[in-house]
Residue frames as qw, qx, qy, qz and C-alpha x, y, z in Angstrom:
[[0.507, -0.363, 0.052, 0.780, -67.75, -58.59, -246.81],
 [0.192, 0.229, 0.422, 0.856, -68.74, -56.65, -249.93],
 [0.284, -0.706, -0.567, -0.316, -72.24, -56.01, -248.66],
 [0.520, -0.680, -0.322, 0.404, -70.85, -54.66, -245.40],
 [0.402, -0.224, 0.187, 0.868, -68.73, -52.28, -247.40],
 [0.349, 0.617, 0.194, -0.678, -71.80, -51.05, -249.26],
 [0.168, 0.345, -0.721, -0.577, -70.97, -52.92, -252.53],
 [0.622, 0.197, 0.642, -0.402, -74.37, -54.54, -252.88],
 [0.091, 0.008, 0.816, 0.571, -75.47, -56.59, -255.82],
 [0.416, 0.198, 0.245, -0.853, -78.77, -55.10, -256.78],
 [0.482, 0.349, 0.803, -0.027, -81.74, -57.13, -257.87],
 [0.084, 0.017, 0.455, 0.886, -82.48, -56.05, -261.47],
 [0.182, -0.651, -0.684, -0.273, -86.30, -56.11, -260.64],
 [0.192, -0.076, -0.281, 0.937, -86.63, -52.46, -259.59],
 [0.024, -0.768, -0.639, -0.034, -89.83, -50.69, -258.49],
 [0.212, 0.159, 0.009, 0.964, -90.01, -46.96, -259.20],
 [0.183, -0.770, -0.612, 0.020, -92.32, -44.58, -257.31],
 [0.108, -0.987, -0.103, 0.051, -92.34, -40.81, -257.38],
 [0.339, 0.848, -0.370, 0.168, -88.80, -40.68, -258.85],
 [0.342, -0.571, 0.717, -0.210, -87.30, -43.12, -256.26],
 [0.691, 0.235, -0.653, -0.201, -86.12, -46.63, -257.14],
 [0.668, -0.439, 0.467, -0.379, -86.68, -49.61, -254.68],
 [0.795, 0.273, -0.531, -0.105, -84.96, -52.89, -254.71],
 [0.794, -0.555, 0.243, -0.051, -82.94, -55.46, -252.67],
 [0.014, 0.643, -0.758, -0.110, -79.43, -56.86, -252.57],
 [0.847, 0.155, -0.437, -0.261, -79.30, -60.37, -254.13],
 [0.496, 0.252, -0.729, 0.399, -76.72, -61.39, -251.41],
 [0.129, -0.007, -0.664, 0.737, -77.84, -59.95, -248.13],
 [0.116, -0.603, -0.767, -0.186, -81.46, -59.06, -249.00],
 [0.156, -0.476, -0.289, 0.816, -81.14, -55.50, -247.58],
 [0.335, 0.826, 0.453, 0.008, -83.55, -52.98, -248.94],
 [0.415, -0.164, 0.221, 0.867, -81.87, -50.41, -251.25],
 [0.239, 0.875, 0.355, -0.226, -83.02, -47.07, -252.65],
 [0.427, -0.105, 0.314, 0.842, -81.79, -44.62, -255.30],
 [0.358, 0.777, 0.161, -0.493, -82.81, -41.58, -257.27],
 [0.785, 0.600, 0.140, 0.063, -82.18, -41.34, -260.95],
 [0.384, 0.808, -0.325, 0.305, -78.88, -39.38, -260.51],
 [0.374, -0.645, 0.596, -0.299, -77.52, -41.24, -257.47],
 [0.372, 0.229, -0.899, -0.016, -76.02, -44.76, -256.86],
 [0.732, -0.399, -0.500, -0.235, -77.91, -47.45, -254.92],
 [0.070, 0.398, -0.617, 0.676, -77.68, -47.10, -251.14],
 [0.244, -0.342, -0.871, 0.256, -79.26, -48.44, -247.92],
 [0.206, -0.803, -0.451, -0.332, -82.30, -46.81, -246.54],
 [0.129, 0.562, -0.339, 0.744, -81.17, -43.66, -244.60],
 [0.262, -0.178, -0.776, 0.546, -81.17, -43.84, -240.88],
 [0.214, 0.285, 0.418, -0.836, -84.64, -42.90, -239.43],
 [0.596, 0.295, -0.241, -0.707, -86.52, -44.00, -242.55],
 [0.479, -0.012, 0.877, -0.020, -88.13, -47.27, -243.70],
 [0.290, 0.100, -0.609, -0.731, -89.80, -48.56, -246.83],
 [0.586, 0.162, 0.567, -0.556, -93.41, -49.55, -246.76],
 [0.089, 0.063, -0.860, -0.499, -94.42, -52.29, -249.14],
 [0.556, 0.236, 0.428, -0.672, -98.19, -52.47, -249.85],
 [0.496, 0.254, 0.817, 0.147, -100.18, -54.96, -251.85],
 [0.073, 0.061, -0.425, -0.900, -100.93, -53.63, -255.41],
 [0.480, 0.322, 0.467, -0.669, -104.67, -52.82, -255.80],
 [0.552, 0.426, -0.383, -0.605, -104.85, -53.42, -259.52],
 [0.892, 0.013, 0.409, -0.195, -106.31, -56.87, -260.28],
 [0.892, 0.377, 0.155, 0.193, -104.01, -59.13, -262.30],
 [0.014, 0.919, -0.390, -0.058, -100.94, -57.12, -261.66],
 [0.736, 0.426, -0.504, 0.149, -97.64, -58.77, -262.67],
 [0.846, -0.466, -0.175, 0.191, -95.80, -60.67, -259.97],
 [0.023, 0.918, -0.352, 0.180, -93.04, -58.75, -258.36],
 [0.815, 0.197, -0.492, 0.236, -89.89, -60.84, -258.10],
 [0.067, 0.506, -0.518, 0.686, -88.93, -59.03, -254.93],
 [0.498, -0.160, 0.598, -0.607, -91.66, -60.71, -252.90],
 [0.161, -0.011, -0.956, -0.246, -92.74, -64.29, -253.50],
 [0.120, -0.429, -0.895, 0.031, -96.44, -65.28, -253.64],
 [0.016, -0.800, -0.429, 0.419, -97.79, -61.64, -253.48],
 [0.397, 0.647, 0.239, 0.605, -97.96, -58.45, -255.44],
 [0.420, -0.705, -0.220, 0.528, -96.18, -55.49, -253.81],
 [0.409, 0.715, 0.070, 0.563, -95.09, -52.00, -254.59],
 [0.418, -0.168, -0.359, 0.818, -92.87, -49.54, -252.71],
 [0.036, -0.871, -0.488, 0.042, -95.32, -46.85, -251.37],
 [0.156, 0.887, -0.113, 0.419, -92.81, -44.09, -250.51],
 [0.323, 0.271, -0.604, 0.677, -90.37, -42.94, -247.88],
 [0.594, -0.693, -0.321, -0.252, -91.83, -43.34, -244.43],
 [0.423, 0.361, -0.519, 0.649, -89.83, -41.69, -241.75],
 [0.404, -0.547, 0.151, -0.718, -92.21, -40.51, -239.09],
 [0.895, -0.304, -0.178, -0.273, -93.01, -43.92, -237.67],
 [0.899, -0.040, -0.226, 0.372, -89.42, -44.93, -237.03],
 [0.356, 0.447, -0.195, 0.797, -87.99, -41.52, -236.01],
 [0.316, -0.481, -0.585, 0.571, -88.15, -39.96, -232.52],
 [0.091, 0.904, 0.410, 0.075, -90.31, -36.87, -232.38],
 [0.255, -0.900, 0.139, 0.324, -87.36, -34.69, -231.21],
 [0.656, -0.179, 0.484, 0.551, -84.96, -36.08, -233.77],
 [0.226, 0.643, -0.269, -0.681, -83.97, -34.05, -236.84],
 [0.864, 0.442, 0.032, -0.238, -84.84, -35.56, -240.27],
 [0.777, -0.278, 0.437, 0.358, -82.21, -38.00, -241.35],
 [0.123, 0.680, -0.422, -0.587, -79.79, -36.78, -243.94],
 [0.876, 0.343, 0.334, -0.057, -80.13, -38.41, -247.39],
 [0.329, 0.828, -0.432, -0.141, -76.89, -37.22, -248.90],
 [0.839, 0.312, -0.439, 0.073, -74.07, -39.60, -249.81],
 [0.027, 0.583, -0.631, 0.510, -72.08, -38.91, -246.55],
 [0.607, -0.262, 0.519, -0.542, -74.46, -41.17, -244.67],
 [0.833, 0.224, -0.336, -0.378, -74.46, -44.15, -247.01],
 [0.830, 0.069, -0.500, 0.239, -71.60, -46.08, -245.47],
 [0.456, -0.852, 0.150, -0.209, -71.20, -45.18, -241.75],
 [0.230, 0.647, -0.699, 0.199, -67.61, -45.78, -240.54],
 [0.534, -0.333, 0.672, -0.390, -68.79, -48.15, -237.94],
 [0.915, 0.284, 0.153, -0.243, -70.08, -50.53, -240.56],
 [0.585, 0.667, -0.449, 0.105, -66.70, -50.54, -242.20],
 [0.122, -0.559, 0.730, -0.373, -64.97, -51.29, -238.92],
 [0.767, -0.090, 0.517, -0.369, -67.36, -54.16, -238.16],
 [0.871, 0.465, -0.081, -0.140, -66.79, -55.61, -241.61],
 [0.364, 0.690, -0.586, 0.217, -63.03, -55.49, -241.26],
 [0.368, -0.444, 0.720, -0.387, -63.31, -57.61, -238.05],
 [0.896, 0.120, -0.116, -0.411, -64.81, -60.54, -239.86],
 [0.978, 0.005, -0.107, 0.180, -61.61, -62.61, -239.82],
 [0.574, -0.681, 0.208, 0.404, -58.01, -62.39, -238.33],
 [0.614, 0.037, 0.457, 0.643, -56.27, -62.91, -241.67],
 [0.238, 0.759, 0.410, 0.445, -58.35, -60.25, -243.40],
 [0.351, -0.928, -0.094, 0.088, -57.73, -57.90, -240.44],
 [0.624, -0.458, 0.310, 0.552, -54.00, -58.30, -240.69],
 [0.488, 0.364, 0.501, 0.615, -54.15, -57.57, -244.38],
 [0.009, -0.895, -0.332, -0.297, -56.22, -54.47, -243.89],
 [0.492, -0.829, 0.024, 0.265, -53.92, -53.23, -241.12],
 [0.637, -0.126, 0.380, 0.659, -50.88, -53.66, -243.36],
 [0.285, 0.587, 0.442, 0.615, -52.62, -51.57, -246.05],
 [0.238, -0.917, -0.295, -0.127, -53.86, -49.04, -243.53],
 [0.600, -0.592, 0.083, 0.532, -50.38, -48.49, -242.09],
 [0.479, 0.116, 0.413, 0.765, -49.05, -47.57, -245.50],
 [0.037, 0.720, 0.486, 0.494, -52.02, -45.34, -246.12],
 [0.438, -0.831, -0.258, 0.226, -51.74, -43.62, -242.80],
 [0.578, -0.327, 0.156, 0.731, -48.26, -42.51, -243.59],
 [0.219, 0.235, 0.476, 0.819, -49.55, -40.69, -246.70],
 [0.202, -0.659, -0.518, -0.507, -53.16, -39.76, -245.98],
 [0.513, -0.590, -0.475, 0.404, -52.59, -38.95, -242.33],
 [0.337, -0.234, 0.026, 0.912, -50.72, -35.79, -243.20],
 [0.092, -0.257, -0.484, -0.831, -53.82, -34.66, -245.18],
 [0.440, -0.617, -0.606, -0.242, -56.36, -34.67, -242.33],
 [0.466, 0.817, 0.295, -0.167, -56.74, -31.87, -242.25],
 [0.706, 0.404, 0.130, 0.567, -54.67, -30.70, -245.24],
 [0.334, -0.359, -0.078, 0.868, -52.40, -27.66, -244.81],
 [0.306, 0.795, 0.351, -0.388, -54.30, -24.58, -245.81],
 [0.083, 0.720, -0.418, -0.549, -51.59, -23.20, -248.11],
 [0.155, -0.202, 0.907, 0.335, -51.08, -26.52, -249.85],
 [0.223, 0.373, 0.900, 0.015, -54.78, -27.35, -250.23],
 [0.244, 0.584, 0.231, -0.739, -56.40, -23.95, -251.05],
 [0.276, 0.408, -0.541, -0.682, -55.79, -24.28, -254.81],
 [0.127, -0.049, -0.974, -0.181, -57.00, -27.92, -254.92],
 [0.144, 0.471, 0.718, -0.491, -60.08, -27.01, -252.97],
 [0.322, 0.579, -0.059, -0.747, -60.93, -24.21, -255.47],
 [0.194, 0.286, -0.786, -0.513, -60.18, -26.60, -258.36],
 [0.008, 0.230, 0.973, -0.023, -62.58, -29.31, -257.14],
 [0.214, 0.582, 0.498, -0.607, -65.31, -26.76, -256.54],
 [0.273, 0.558, -0.295, -0.726, -64.84, -25.21, -259.95],
 [0.139, 0.123, -0.916, -0.356, -64.71, -28.61, -261.84],
 [0.070, 0.383, 0.902, -0.186, -67.86, -29.86, -260.05],
 [0.218, 0.619, 0.320, -0.683, -69.63, -26.54, -260.66],
 [0.218, 0.446, -0.488, -0.718, -68.91, -26.64, -264.38],
 [0.132, 0.127, 0.970, 0.163, -70.90, -29.92, -264.76],
 [0.379, -0.054, -0.179, -0.906, -74.06, -27.78, -264.92],
 [0.750, -0.138, 0.197, -0.617, -76.13, -30.16, -262.83],
 [0.901, 0.177, -0.391, -0.066, -74.57, -33.38, -264.08],
 [0.772, -0.600, 0.204, 0.046, -72.82, -35.30, -261.17],
 [0.296, 0.721, -0.625, 0.037, -69.03, -35.51, -261.36],
 [0.952, -0.241, 0.129, -0.137, -68.56, -39.20, -260.93],
 [0.896, -0.017, 0.130, 0.424, -65.26, -40.03, -262.69],
 [0.023, 0.969, -0.226, -0.097, -62.24, -37.69, -262.65],
 [0.927, 0.125, 0.042, 0.350, -59.08, -38.70, -264.42],
 [0.215, -0.891, 0.289, 0.278, -55.63, -37.21, -263.76],
 [0.854, 0.443, 0.017, 0.272, -53.14, -37.50, -266.69],
 [0.509, -0.763, 0.182, 0.355, -49.61, -36.83, -265.36],
 [0.657, 0.662, -0.094, 0.348, -47.17, -35.14, -267.65],
 [0.153, -0.798, 0.457, -0.361, -44.57, -35.17, -264.88],
 [0.250, 0.278, -0.892, 0.255, -42.64, -37.51, -262.67],
 [0.605, -0.398, -0.664, -0.186, -44.60, -40.11, -260.58],
 [0.356, -0.222, -0.564, 0.711, -43.39, -38.64, -257.30],
 [0.152, 0.083, 0.061, -0.983, -45.15, -35.43, -258.06],
 [0.527, -0.171, -0.563, -0.614, -48.18, -37.30, -259.49],
 [0.522, -0.300, -0.779, 0.175, -48.54, -39.34, -256.35],
 [0.162, -0.197, -0.412, 0.875, -48.39, -36.27, -254.13],
 [0.305, 0.001, -0.204, -0.930, -51.00, -34.56, -256.16],
 [0.558, -0.225, -0.707, -0.371, -53.34, -37.66, -256.04],
 [0.406, -0.283, -0.713, 0.497, -53.04, -37.82, -252.32],
 [0.010, 0.210, 0.211, -0.955, -53.99, -34.19, -251.98],
 [0.396, -0.020, -0.400, -0.826, -56.75, -34.33, -254.54],
 [0.502, -0.280, -0.811, -0.106, -58.34, -37.44, -253.04],
 [0.258, -0.358, -0.611, 0.658, -58.48, -35.81, -249.55],
 [0.140, 0.216, 0.022, -0.966, -59.98, -32.62, -250.97],
 [0.387, -0.108, -0.667, -0.628, -62.46, -34.35, -253.14],
 [0.425, -0.383, -0.811, 0.124, -63.82, -36.26, -250.13],
 [0.161, -0.351, -0.424, 0.819, -63.95, -33.12, -248.07],
 [0.179, 0.217, -0.165, -0.945, -65.70, -31.13, -250.67],
 [0.528, 0.030, -0.564, -0.634, -68.01, -33.65, -252.41],
 [0.621, -0.235, 0.554, -0.502, -68.49, -36.23, -249.71],
 [0.918, 0.218, -0.060, -0.325, -69.53, -39.83, -250.28],
 [0.852, -0.242, 0.412, 0.214, -67.41, -42.87, -251.06],
 [0.346, 0.822, -0.378, -0.248, -64.31, -42.31, -253.24],
 [0.944, 0.036, 0.274, 0.179, -62.58, -44.96, -255.14],
 [0.003, -0.802, 0.473, 0.364, -58.99, -44.32, -256.24],
 [0.938, 0.282, 0.201, 0.031, -57.88, -46.31, -259.35],
 [0.331, -0.648, 0.521, 0.446, -54.23, -46.83, -260.21],
 [0.803, 0.524, 0.283, 0.010, -54.26, -46.98, -264.01],
 [0.078, -0.835, 0.439, 0.322, -50.59, -46.01, -264.50],
 [0.919, 0.369, -0.137, -0.031, -49.89, -49.39, -266.17],
 [0.454, 0.522, -0.573, 0.440, -46.69, -49.57, -264.07],
 [0.720, -0.358, -0.544, 0.238, -45.60, -50.40, -260.49],
 [0.359, -0.082, -0.312, 0.876, -44.79, -46.92, -259.12],
 [0.214, -0.541, -0.369, -0.724, -48.29, -45.35, -259.01],
 [0.425, -0.478, 0.230, -0.733, -50.61, -44.40, -256.17],
 [0.925, -0.198, -0.242, -0.214, -51.29, -48.10, -255.44],
 [0.711, 0.172, -0.468, 0.495, -47.68, -48.54, -254.35],
 [0.027, 0.413, -0.354, 0.838, -47.83, -45.54, -252.06],
 [0.634, -0.330, 0.150, -0.684, -51.00, -46.76, -250.42],
 [0.324, -0.369, 0.845, -0.210, -49.62, -50.29, -249.95],
 [0.825, 0.225, 0.398, -0.332, -51.55, -52.41, -252.38],
 [0.402, 0.632, -0.603, -0.273, -48.75, -53.22, -254.75],
 [0.103, 0.258, -0.961, 0.013, -48.27, -56.93, -255.50],
 [0.370, 0.252, 0.774, -0.448, -51.95, -57.61, -255.09],
 [0.268, 0.453, 0.749, 0.402, -54.59, -58.33, -257.73],
 [0.053, 0.576, 0.181, -0.796, -55.99, -55.14, -259.20],
 [0.484, 0.646, -0.027, -0.590, -56.77, -53.40, -262.46],
 [0.238, 0.465, -0.752, -0.403, -54.68, -55.68, -264.64],
 [0.095, 0.080, 0.989, -0.081, -56.78, -58.66, -263.44],
 [0.465, 0.410, 0.347, -0.704, -60.13, -56.89, -264.16],
 [0.205, 0.104, 0.875, 0.426, -62.25, -58.61, -266.78],
 [0.355, 0.036, -0.197, -0.913, -65.07, -57.22, -268.84],
 [0.584, -0.132, -0.698, -0.392, -66.84, -60.50, -268.69],
 [0.632, -0.459, -0.595, 0.189, -66.82, -60.75, -264.88],
 [0.052, 0.675, -0.105, 0.729, -67.05, -57.20, -263.62],
 [0.704, -0.653, -0.070, -0.270, -68.28, -58.30, -260.13],
 [0.891, -0.143, -0.176, 0.394, -64.93, -60.00, -259.54],
 [0.366, 0.561, -0.151, 0.727, -63.27, -56.62, -259.70],
 [0.458, -0.748, 0.031, -0.480, -65.01, -55.59, -256.45],
 [0.918, -0.351, -0.092, 0.162, -63.09, -58.41, -254.66],
 [0.698, 0.211, -0.069, 0.681, -59.83, -56.62, -255.59],
 [0.012, -0.757, 0.012, -0.653, -60.78, -53.26, -254.02],
 [0.532, -0.174, -0.600, 0.571, -59.31, -52.46, -250.62],
 [0.278, -0.905, -0.260, -0.187, -60.74, -50.23, -247.92],
 [0.435, 0.445, -0.351, 0.699, -58.24, -47.73, -246.58],
 [0.343, -0.310, -0.638, 0.616, -57.88, -46.49, -243.04],
 [0.152, 0.119, 0.056, -0.980, -59.61, -43.17, -243.91],
 [0.420, 0.387, 0.762, -0.306, -63.36, -43.85, -243.90],
 [0.613, 0.691, 0.320, -0.209, -65.21, -44.12, -247.23],
 [0.230, 0.783, -0.500, -0.289, -61.92, -44.13, -249.12],
 [0.915, 0.058, 0.400, 0.015, -61.05, -47.15, -251.28],
 [0.040, 0.675, -0.601, -0.427, -58.20, -48.16, -253.69],
 [0.934, 0.290, 0.210, -0.021, -58.04, -50.38, -256.70],
 [0.391, -0.630, 0.494, 0.454, -54.29, -51.01, -257.35],
 [0.390, 0.582, -0.513, -0.496, -52.52, -51.54, -260.69],
 [0.966, 0.104, -0.007, -0.237, -52.49, -55.30, -260.16],
 [0.811, -0.345, 0.404, 0.245, -49.98, -58.07, -260.48],
 [0.553, 0.098, 0.513, 0.649, -49.14, -57.41, -264.12],
 [0.148, 0.728, 0.206, -0.637, -49.89, -53.73, -264.84],
 [0.040, 0.427, -0.582, -0.691, -48.32, -53.87, -268.29],
 [0.053, 0.151, 0.948, 0.274, -50.79, -56.63, -269.30],
 [0.287, 0.490, 0.505, -0.650, -53.93, -54.51, -268.72],
 [0.275, 0.326, 0.715, 0.554, -56.26, -54.58, -271.67],
 [0.099, -0.008, -0.039, -0.994, -57.99, -51.42, -272.91],
 [0.481, -0.309, -0.557, -0.602, -61.34, -53.09, -273.48],
 [0.554, -0.432, -0.672, 0.233, -61.48, -54.38, -269.89],
 [0.237, -0.194, -0.289, 0.907, -60.39, -51.02, -268.40],
 [0.238, -0.120, -0.260, -0.928, -63.07, -49.26, -270.47],
 [0.518, -0.356, -0.692, -0.355, -65.83, -51.77, -269.50],
 [0.505, -0.419, -0.645, 0.390, -65.34, -51.62, -265.70],
 [0.140, 0.064, -0.171, 0.973, -65.31, -47.85, -265.40],
 [0.469, -0.337, -0.247, -0.778, -69.11, -47.35, -265.75],
 [0.737, -0.314, -0.598, -0.033, -69.60, -50.40, -263.53],
 [0.513, -0.141, -0.475, 0.702, -67.45, -48.80, -260.80],
 [0.049, -0.164, 0.041, -0.984, -68.99, -45.39, -261.17],
 [0.579, -0.418, -0.424, -0.558, -72.45, -46.87, -260.35],
 [0.777, -0.386, -0.484, 0.114, -71.18, -48.27, -257.11],
 [0.482, -0.304, -0.244, 0.785, -69.11, -45.38, -255.79],
 [0.071, 0.896, 0.294, -0.326, -70.00, -41.74, -255.43],
 [0.255, 0.897, -0.319, -0.171, -66.78, -40.68, -257.12],
 [0.921, 0.006, 0.183, 0.343, -63.92, -42.47, -258.90],
 [0.004, -0.923, 0.325, 0.208, -60.51, -40.74, -259.15],
 [0.943, 0.227, 0.135, 0.204, -58.20, -42.29, -261.75],
 [0.266, -0.784, 0.405, 0.388, -54.45, -41.86, -261.98],
 [0.865, 0.421, 0.203, 0.183, -52.75, -42.23, -265.39],
 [0.484, -0.335, 0.269, 0.762, -49.47, -41.35, -266.96],
 [0.166, 0.456, -0.242, -0.840, -49.40, -38.94, -269.95],
 [0.768, 0.429, 0.288, -0.378, -52.01, -39.72, -272.58],
 [0.586, 0.688, -0.401, -0.151, -49.19, -39.99, -275.12],
 [0.241, -0.550, 0.792, -0.111, -47.24, -42.50, -273.02],
 [0.234, 0.058, 0.971, -0.007, -49.48, -45.52, -273.90],
 [0.315, -0.140, -0.523, -0.780, -52.33, -45.87, -276.38],
 [0.379, -0.396, -0.836, 0.033, -54.28, -47.88, -273.83],
 [0.120, -0.254, -0.450, 0.848, -54.62, -44.72, -271.79],
 [0.264, -0.047, -0.337, -0.903, -57.28, -43.50, -274.20],
 [0.377, -0.335, -0.839, -0.202, -59.72, -46.27, -273.18],
 [0.329, -0.565, -0.627, 0.424, -60.49, -44.82, -269.76],
 [0.134, -0.277, -0.015, 0.951, -59.86, -41.13, -270.63],
 [0.215, -0.178, -0.575, -0.769, -62.55, -41.27, -273.37],
 [0.463, -0.514, -0.693, -0.202, -65.12, -42.42, -270.67],
 [0.353, -0.309, -0.497, 0.730, -64.22, -40.10, -267.85],
 [0.035, 0.882, 0.468, -0.052, -66.50, -37.22, -266.97],
 [0.064, 0.985, -0.154, 0.040, -63.58, -34.84, -266.71],
 [0.875, 0.106, -0.107, 0.460, -59.76, -35.01, -267.37],
 [0.297, -0.932, 0.161, 0.129, -57.13, -33.06, -265.46],
 [0.758, 0.441, -0.247, 0.412, -53.61, -32.76, -266.97],
 [0.615, -0.765, 0.035, 0.190, -51.05, -32.59, -264.25],
 [0.647, 0.585, -0.142, 0.468, -47.84, -30.73, -265.00],
 [0.639, -0.589, -0.132, 0.476, -44.92, -29.47, -262.92],
 [0.218, 0.974, -0.057, -0.005, -43.58, -25.92, -263.48],
 [0.034, -0.823, 0.562, 0.074, -40.04, -25.82, -264.80],
 [0.412, -0.281, 0.866, 0.039, -39.95, -29.63, -265.32],
 [0.630, 0.439, 0.639, -0.037, -42.76, -30.65, -267.65],
 [0.270, -0.135, 0.485, 0.821, -41.89, -29.90, -271.23],
 [0.381, 0.440, 0.056, -0.811, -44.06, -27.61, -273.27],
 [0.424, 0.269, -0.672, -0.545, -43.93, -29.93, -276.28],
 [0.124, -0.126, -0.976, 0.131, -45.24, -32.78, -274.17],
 [0.233, 0.450, 0.521, -0.687, -48.15, -30.64, -273.03],
 [0.413, 0.446, -0.273, -0.746, -48.90, -29.64, -276.63],
 [0.292, 0.118, -0.908, -0.275, -48.73, -33.32, -277.76],
 [0.049, 0.284, 0.876, -0.387, -51.12, -34.30, -274.93],
 [0.359, 0.470, 0.255, -0.765, -53.61, -31.57, -275.87],
 [0.411, 0.367, -0.558, -0.620, -53.53, -32.62, -279.54],
 [0.191, 0.006, -0.980, -0.051, -54.04, -36.29, -278.56],
 [0.182, 0.373, 0.735, -0.536, -57.06, -35.56, -276.36],
 [0.413, 0.520, 0.041, -0.746, -58.74, -33.30, -278.96],
 [0.310, 0.298, -0.762, -0.484, -57.98, -35.72, -281.79],
 [0.208, -0.133, -0.968, 0.051, -59.91, -38.41, -279.85],
 [0.355, -0.582, -0.500, -0.534, -62.94, -36.23, -279.05],
 [0.552, -0.536, -0.484, 0.417, -61.96, -35.45, -275.37],
 [0.182, 0.633, 0.078, 0.748, -62.60, -31.79, -274.85],
 [0.538, -0.803, -0.098, -0.236, -63.48, -31.57, -271.12],
 [0.748, 0.180, -0.308, 0.560, -59.93, -30.76, -270.06],
 [0.290, -0.951, 0.045, -0.095, -58.35, -28.82, -267.21],
 [0.631, 0.437, -0.429, 0.477, -54.77, -28.29, -265.99],
 [0.649, -0.753, -0.020, 0.107, -53.15, -28.59, -262.60],
 [0.530, 0.631, -0.340, 0.453, -49.76, -26.84, -262.57],
 [0.773, -0.567, -0.151, 0.239, -47.76, -27.78, -259.47],
 [0.147, 0.891, -0.320, 0.286, -44.93, -25.55, -258.22],
 [0.757, 0.061, -0.530, 0.376, -41.78, -27.30, -256.97],
 [0.528, -0.805, -0.222, 0.154, -41.21, -26.51, -253.25],
 [0.148, 0.894, -0.300, 0.297, -38.73, -23.78, -252.37],
 [0.527, 0.296, -0.671, 0.431, -35.55, -24.75, -250.55],
 [0.027, 0.070, -0.694, 0.716, -36.41, -25.75, -246.99],
 [0.601, 0.095, 0.227, -0.761, -40.16, -26.11, -247.76],
 [0.184, -0.043, 0.974, 0.122, -41.55, -29.58, -248.14],
 [0.457, 0.531, 0.579, -0.417, -45.02, -28.50, -249.31],
 [0.215, 0.136, 0.654, 0.712, -46.36, -28.22, -252.83],
 [0.354, 0.437, 0.268, -0.783, -48.95, -25.78, -254.07],
 [0.377, 0.334, 0.792, 0.344, -51.31, -27.20, -256.67],
 [0.151, -0.412, -0.073, 0.895, -52.50, -24.74, -258.70],
 [0.321, 0.372, -0.143, -0.859, -53.76, -22.98, -261.70],
 [0.498, 0.297, 0.814, -0.023, -56.69, -24.52, -263.40],
 [0.224, 0.405, -0.361, -0.810, -57.05, -23.60, -267.07],
 [0.672, 0.296, 0.650, -0.193, -60.05, -25.31, -268.60]]
């Protein structure tokens, strides 16, 4: 199931050639590739890997192939690609085709019923965002582009939203932001409910009451993948708050974040205000970028000031601000908004 969703367990014996890493999954034996700044993925459609015997005498045995010495020569696309076909795309959008997800979800009736239950709840929320309303999404689209652009060549893998507002507003913003991030950045997006409560985005997307972040353990990080759910929107996944959100341990939350960032193109994390719980610092300190979410006319200025002081006191300086505007009477949309880095 995990391999079908693209969550492969990579053989630690990696062969590097011309800046490209080659390996295999320990479970399904599929060939995997990566560049230094990208996660592991299957060989893009239209390409294959050519393994050739090493010419150097006495070369060390490669654990990837028994009884022989091999190395990955390079990408070979011409032999398996039709002459009239365009070169296969190598960006993250093609790493997990939707049809693979659908085939994986059909593995068992019980699992299918579970996914359908989750998908129904997600459709009610995410369906309205496909495509998002232009007025409501324009500011978020600009925000994502600007934050990604400010990375100066460094990939934006983990984005944390710290909500200094009510959870209703926070959940609406997370739904909008997740849809826009996927549209703008592509790839597989994992949403993590790190609110340490039972009213976060995981509840909205229908994974409340199921194992999640509170059951994650630093000593068995692979078990965390079993708690991740595929949503009805392709390439979108959710890790809920878990059965006992209040029991989440900061050392476990901090340890699994880099692990998850290596297996998804982007990780979007939802938290309450940084000052609401000292455990919030564990993930915030390891995120690539932090966005403080406030609501105009409702979030208190002293709360924003305290949050800013807490972030800077703990060495967290990559900060931005989303200021949401309450809808006018008779208007059910929200405009996300000004981004002040």
